[in-house]
N, C-alpha and C positions, 0 to 999 in steps of 0.2 A: 092311213100315215105308214113310213116304213119302217120298220123297227131296227135300232138301232145294234148293230155289233162292235164291239171291240178290235179295237186293231190289231192284227195279227202283230204276232212279236218274232220279229226277224233275227235267230242265230246264228244263222250261214256263215253271216258277211265278216262276223268278229273270228278272225283266225284265234287259235287257242295260242297261250302263251306257253314260250318255250322253259318247261323247269328241267329242263338239263344240266348240269353246270358246265359253263365254257371250259376245255380241255385247256392247261395250260402247259406251257414247253417243259421241260426236265428242269432246266436250267433258273426257272422261277419258281419250282416247286419249294417248300420252306425246308434248308435241311439238310435235302438229299443235295444238292452242288458241294455244299459244305466239309459233307461226311465224306464223299470221293476223295476231295482234296485232302484230308485228313488220312484218310487207307493210302493215298499215293504217295505222301510223306513218310508213312510207317514205311511201305514196300519197299521203299529207299534206302531207309537210315536206320532201321531197325537193329541188323544187324552189326552196324557201326557202333550203337550203344558201349559195346566192350573193349572198344580200341582203348588204348593206353593215352598218357600225356606223349606231346610232341618236346623236344628241348629246345623250343623257338617260343619264345616267347611264355610258355607255359610253366617252366620254371620262376622264371620274375615276377612275373605276374600272378600268379598263382602259388606255388608250392614254397617259395621263401617269402611270399607275403607274408609282411610280421600282423597286419591286421587281420589277417585270416586264423592267426594261429593262436589270436587273445583278441575271438571280436566282438566288436563294441562298435553304439551307431555314431558313438562319436569319433571313432577311430576312421569308421567311413567317409566321413562328410571333411573330417580335416585332411587327410592324409594324400597324398598322390602316388603313384604305379606308375614307372616308364614316362614318368613328366607329363601324366594324362591324371586329371581331376574327373572321376567317373563312380562318385560314389553308390549309384545303383546298377552299374555297374559288379561292385566289390559286393552287391547285397546277393547280386545271383552267385557269383561264384560263392559266397557264404551258404545259400540253399545249396550249390552243386558239394558243397563239404559238408553239410547235414544229412546228403543223399547216400554220398558213400566214401565218404573221410577222405584218405589219402589216394583211395583208387580215380579211376577221369569219368565212369562209367553214368556218375550222376551230372557232371557237367554237358557230359554228350546228349544225355536224355531230357534235359533243361532245354538245350540247344533245338534238340529235332521239335520239342513240345514247341516253342518259341517260331520254328519254322512251319510247322501246321496249321498255327494261330495267324502268321504273317500272310501264307496263302490264301486264308480264308478271309482276312482283313481286304487283302488286295481286291478280291475277288468283289465283295461287299461298296469296295468304294469304289470300281468301276463300275457296278450297274449301277448306283444310286448316281453316280456322278454323268453317265452317257446313258440310258436306261436301255444298252443294248447286251441283255444277260449272256448269248453264247460266247462274244467277243470278249467280256468279262471273264465269263470262265476258261477261255484257253488262253487267255493272259496268264488266269491267276494256276493253272495246271501245271502251265511250261513255268513260269518262276517255281509251283514247289519243286519239280521232276529235273531242272536241267543241273546238266554237271557241274556251270561251273559256281553253282551255289557250295557245292561243297565244301568248298576252305573254310566259310563264314559260320557253317552250321557243322560240321566236324573235326573242327579245333577246339578247343576247350576255351583258350583264351580271348576267342573271337565271340567269345559271348556278348561283347561291347554290341555287333553289329547287328543279331540279330533282337537284340532288347532292344535296342534304340529303335529300330527298323520296326517295333510294335508300336514304339509311342509314336510314333512319327505317324505311322498310317491313321492311329484313331485320334491326332491333333487334325489331320485331313479330314477326317471322315464325321469328326465333333465340328469346324470351320462350314466344312457342307450341312449339316445338319442347319447349322444357326442363319445359312443362307438359305437356305428353302422353305425357312417360317415365314409365315404372312406379320407383316407390322402388328402392334399391338397394339387392340382395341382401344385401346384407352386414352391413346394418341391420333390427332389430325395427323392429317397431309406431312410427310416425310418422318412416319412415327420408324423406328425401328425393331427388329424382332426381339423377343427376348432373349437377353444375355447370358442366358446358361449353359446354350450349347458353346457359344465363344469361349466362356469361362475354361467347360471341360478342355476345350481345343488347347489355350494356353497352358492350362497345367500339365496335358500331355506333352506338349512343345518341351516345357520347362522340365520334363521327365527323361524326354530323349536329350535335350542339353547334357542333364547328370549322368547320362548312361554313355554318350561319347559327343564329343566336340563335331562330329560332321552331321550331326544334327540343323547344324545354323543356316542349313541349305530350305529349310522348311519355306521363311516366308516367298522365296520366289514361287517355291510351287501355291503358297495359295494366291500368291499373283495371277498363273496361269489357270486355276478353276474358278477363281473371281471372271478373269477375261473369257473363258469358256461358256460360265453361265448367264454372264449380263452383257458380252461384245464389249465393254469396256472397263478400266480402272476406274471406279469414281468415287465422289468425295469419301460415300461409305466405307470402302475398300481400306483407299490411303487412312481413314481413321482406326478403322480394326486392326490394322497392319503394325500399327506404331509398337506395341508392348512386345509383339514377335520381333520387331526391328534391334529392338532395346536389347532383348534377351540374345537374341543372334549375334551382337557385334560384341555385349561384354563375354559370351563365352571364347567365340573367335580370338580376341586380342587376349584374353587370360591363359587359352591354350598358348599362345606366343610366348607366354612368360613363363609356363607352368614347364614348357620343354628346356627352355632356356634356361632354368633352375635345374632343370634335371643334368647339364652339360652340353646339351645337343646347339653346339653355335649355329646358328639358322644362317647366317649370313656368310658364314664361312661353308658350307653345305650348298648352299646355294650358288656359290659362285665356281664350284666346280663346272657348271657347265653357265655359258654366256648367255644373254636375251635371246641372240639371235638360234643357238641351240634349242632355247625351252621352247621358242616357236615352232622351230622343225616338230619337238617331242608332245606338245600340245598336240598340234594338228593329226600324226599320227595316232597317238593315242585316242583320239575322237572315230578312228577309223577302226582303230584295232582290238575295244571291244564288240562291237557288233561282227568284226569276221569272228573272235572267240564264240561269238553264241551262234553264230550260222552255222559255223564248220566247228564241233565241238571234240575237238581233237589237240595235245600236246599243251593240256594243262599243266601248268610249275604253280609254285609257288612264288616263286620269282620269274619275274621279264624286265632284265635289265638292258639300262642305253648302254648300247656299245659302241664308239667309234672305231672304223680299222682307219686307221695310218688318217687317221684327223678329220674321216669323212665317216656319213652317215651313209646309210643303204637307201635304193634307190626309195624305198615303199617312202621315207621321211620326208625328201625333195618331191614326190608326189601327191603327198597326204594335202597339200595348200589345195592345186589344182582340184583334186578329187571333191573335195568340200566343198569351194565354191560352182564345180558342175550340178553338186545336190540341192545348193542352195538357190540356183536356178531353175531346178525340175523344180523344186518344193515352190518357187514363185510363180512359176507358171502353172502347175498341174494342183498343186495341194492349197493355195492361199485361199480358195472357198472350201475349204474341206477342214472344217475345225475340229472334228475328232481327230483327225491325224496329224495337225498339227499341236494337239493335245498331247497327242504321244509321244512327237518330239520333245515337248517341253518336260513331261516328266522322265525320258533318258538324261537330258541334259541337264538342266536344273540341278537335283540331286547331283549330277560327276562335278558339277562345277568345283568344290574346295579339294577333288579328288585328283584333281589336273596335275601334271607338272609344272604348277608355275614358279613352284619354290619345294626346297624340299627342308620339311621343320624335323629333322634331326632323325631319318629313316634313311635306310639302303632301298624300301619299296616307293618306288616311283610312281609304279602302277601295281595291282593286284587283281585277282580275283573277287576277293569281299570287295573290292570299292564298289562293283558294278550292281550287287546285293540289291540293292530298292531300285536303282534306275533301269532295271532290263525292266522289267515290266512296263517301260514306257513302248520299247524298243517290241517286246512280246504281244502289246495292246494293236499297234501299225501293224502285224502280222494277223492278228484276229480279223481287224479290219480289212484288210487286202482279201481274203480268205470265206468271208461272210457273205457275200455274195454269189457264192458257188453254190450248188445242189445241197441238201441237209447232210444226203449219204457223202457225196465229197468232202465237204468239208468236214464233216466228223469224221469219217474215216482218216483224212489227214491231221487230224487235232490228236486220234488214240496212234495212230502209226508213231508221230512227232513224241507223242509222251511215253510210248515204248521205248524209243530209241534213245530218248533222253535221259529216262529213268534207268535202261540199262545199265549207261555211260556211268551216269551217276553214281549208283551201287557200285560197280565198280572201282571209280574213284574214289570213292569212302574208303579201298583197303590203301591206297597210298597213305592215307592220315594215321593209321595203324599203330607207327611208333616213328622215333622222330630219323632214325636211319633209314626206312621204307621210306619216310617222306621225301629226304635230302639227296635219296639215290634217284628217287625219280626225278628231282628238279636239275641233277645234273646230268642226268641221260637225255632231259629235253632241254634245258639250257645251261650247259658246261663253261660257257664263256661268264656265266654270272658269279663272281667272287662270293656271295651270299650264301649261294648256294653249295660251295665247298666249302666253304669256309664253317658253315655250320654244319654239313656232314662229319666235317675232322671235330667239329665238337661234340657229334652224338657218338662217331665212334670214340673218340675217346673219354667219355664218361661210360662205354661199355668196354672197357678195355682191348679196343683194337688200335692198342698203338703203332703199330705200322702202317696200316688206313688211313689214322691221323695224319700223321706225318707226310702222307703223299696229298692229302688233299689237301692242308693248307697251303703246300708248295702250290698246288693248283692257284689256290686262290690269290698269293701271290703272285704269281704269274700272270694270272688276268687283270689284277689291280696289284700291285704293290702298294699303293697307300692302303691295303686293309690290315693298318699294324697288328690288329688284334689277332691273328693269326700267326705272327712271331713271338706272342705272347703262348698261342694255341701249341702250335709246331716247337716251342720249347719243355712244356711238359710234354709231348709225345718224347720227345728225344729222354729227356729227364726218366722216365720211365723204362725206355729201352736202355737206360744205363748209357748213353751216346753224352755224355757228359758235357766235354768241349763245345757239340751243336749244340744243348740245348744252353748252356753258356753265351754264345754268342748269339740267340736268337732272344734269349734275355734282355744282352744290352741294347738288340735295336728296339728292343718296345719301348725301355725305358728311356734310350734317345728320342725314342719317337714322340714320346710324353704320357704313356701312360703313367699313371700314380696309382698304383695298387696296393694295399699291403702282402697280397697272395703274391705279387711279381718279385717284389722285393727280396721275399723271404726264398723264393724259388729262386732267383739267383745267387742270395746269401747261402743255400744248401747246395750250389755248384761249386762254390769257393770253397767252402769247408771239403770238400770231396775230392776237387782240386788239389787237398792240403794249402791253401792260401787263406787263412782262417784270420790275418791282418784285414785283410779286405772286404773279409764277408761279415764284420761286427759292425761297420754303419751301414751296411744293406740289411743285417739284421734287428739293429736300431731305427732305421726307419721306420720299416716292416712293424714294429712295436708304437712305433711314435701314431702311426696309422691306424692300428687299430691292437690296444694295449690288453688284450683278454686273449689272445693265442697261445695258449701252452706249445703248439710245435714251435711258434717264433721263439720262447726262452728257453726249449729244449736248444735247438740248433745253435743259439746264442753261447750257450753253457759248452756246447761241443768247442767251438770257437774257442773260449777263452783259454780253456782247457788246452788245446794245442797250443796257444800263445804261450803256458807256463801260468795262467793267470788261476788258479785254482780258487782261493775265494768268490771272487766273481762267480766262476763256474758253479760252484755250489749254491751260491744266492739265486741264478739265472735258474738250478734245476728246482730249489724251491718254489719259487714262483710258477713253474710249469706243474710241479705238482700242486698248489693249490689253487691252479687252476682247473687241474683234472688229478683231484687224488688217485685213482688208477693208473696212470702213465708207468708203466712197468718201467720202460726204457729209464727215465728220469729220475725214477727209484733205484734202480744199479745202478746208474753211472757215477748218484751220488753217492750211492755206499761206497763204489770205490775210492773216490775223493776221499771220504771222511775214514775210510781206513787206512788210503795215506797221510793223514793228516793224524794218527794214531788216535782217531776217536772211535772206539770199535763198538763199543753200547750203541749210539746212533747208526753207524754203519751197519748193525746189525738190527736195528728199528727199521730202518729202510728196506731191510731186505726181506724181513717178517711183513710189511708191508704188500710189496713184489710179490710174495710168494701166494696172498690171498687173492689175486687176483692173474697170475699170469695161466699162460696156456701149458699143460702138463709136459712138452717136450723143451720149455726152458726152465724148471723148475729145477732140473740135478744140478745145471749152473748157480741157480741164485742159491742153493741147499749150499755148494762145494763154496760160493761166496761167504755166505753167513755164517761156515763151518772155520774160516779163515780169522773173520772178525771173533766170533767167540776162541781160539786159538789165541790171537794176538793177547785177548781179554782175560785168560789164565781161565776161561772155561771149559775144561777139556772134555769133560762129560757132554758140556751139548754141543759141541765140535765134534766127539765121536759120534752122536746121534745124526747130527745134519748129515756129514759124511758118508756114513753106512745109509740113510736116506736117499743117499745120490745116487749109491752105488746099486740099490734094488731099483733104484728108477731106472736104472740105464748102467748093465753091467757093464759094459764098454768106456766108459768113461774113463779114460787116463787121467785125468786133470783129479779125481774124486777118488782114486788110489792113491794118486800121491799126498794129495792132503792128508787122507786119513792114515801113512804113511808116520806122515812128520807129527800126526799126533800121537801117535804110537812112541814114538819118538822120546816124546815130553812126557809119556807115561813112563819110560823105563821097558816096554815091552818090546825088545830087540828085534825077535822072533817074529811078528805080526808084521813090524814096521819092513823089515828087509822082503817078505811075501809079498806086502804093498807096493811096497816101489818097484821089486822086482818086475808085478805085474803093470806097473803104470809105465816102466821104460818097454813092456812088449806092445801095449795099445795107444805107445805115442804113435803119430805122426812120421812115416820115413824119410 
């Protein structure tokens, strides 16, 4: 009987399992792409953090914002600034203030940090949405370093743009997370995903709207995301989008209301361009932004719409034909390319409320910051077109583009160093922009370059005579240059054009006083006081006008009001002292001179001492009078009036020799 044998174990037929981990692309590695994006942003913007404020909304939105001077959440959520309801932006300004106080670096550091975060969020969103890691990184990197982003990041007041974009991107990511969840296992057919991420998305959308009303476009972007993932807009989408739509409509309408409350006549401003004009403007703008992104030169804070001799430039009339041609090409070539269509949607949809359909109370109908978040779509399309190239080619192209754009952005940050530099660049790029001319003039005015301010206010009026604020500004420049008749003429034009501010009426009143027309000055100064009853300067000038018209009692009363508002108002104390002296109220006059001496600068103290000496002399207090006159001479041995007063005191004291010596010395020092 044959012996049984065990079957032979065969091992060679089964291949060994591969234990080496699958190598992942750099763009799929955790945190490395994100870290590179953050470092790229810092490389471009770190040197711009010490930049200052620019007096182009930074003053009104931040420096003169009363809610920031005495901050509270009640003020943040109940107030408006520049006609905008943006409490979360105010909180961001408050954080900037906590970091750097009255200096600007805290705001710039916060803007840089938010931009770095937005770059990371753009990468995460595109990678999760499309699964294309390289394209997502390419788009996010160009978003991070492109020079067109500098306005939104380097302008303190534009924190609203980078802040709302943070919440905007978070909301889209939250919505995408909700879409990607499987239906709840507790539910049968037709079940819905867990609502957690939908609630997160809705809350971050609300935060975006509370940062800037431009966030109202997000429901449109969510529609594009839903369609991209599902190839339709099903009932699920329409039900989910209802609360987003409600928020968007509410905030959109409220913005029109708040802008009107701020004094911006939206209908009147919009009427500056006809419906046909708006058509050309919108078409040209849709092409303008991609051109500026592709050809990164000539960036400015303003790109005005200017008609020459009643006609637009050729590019406006060509724009509709170009758009139609592009639309035809997209339909023929891209209609079966959902990724490319998604990129177009990500460009166009966030931009819709930024197109110049209407003028919501602003000179800026187009601006670099308006395309801050929309440019992600165009960069995504560019990445898709490069994606099919060999790794070496596409990576080299990405590095060269990032380096070139980053260098230009680094240079562009210096333009935002301060207001004069910003608007000098603006005037150099777009001299026909009255906004640029006017704001350059304003920044020169507050930097005491009055001749430059007068010149650029004149240029602003040359390009746009309806820039009536330029009359007010140029009037102030002329006033500082002591060209009082020209200043008065400009203040007249500003008031006739309908500007009603206490400062304007004060300035015209001051001109009339200086031109010795006090009777005409008093109504203007009274109007200014009615508008702003706590202006010590206005009471002072009305007192001067009353004095010139021979009404010392009203003058004394107004000087008193000025002193009550500003107890250290030297000129008011001295002038009231003179009137009290003339009214033989010597002790009261001496008291005013004493108060003035406590705060006066050294160069005017001799004059005040002589005035007080005369008051003591009038009151018969000769010893005090002599001490004051001698003190004045000690401070200024060449002050002839002091010798004259002391000579008069010596006469009263009966010391004829000293009186004669002082009176002769007074004559020697009197101007010939």
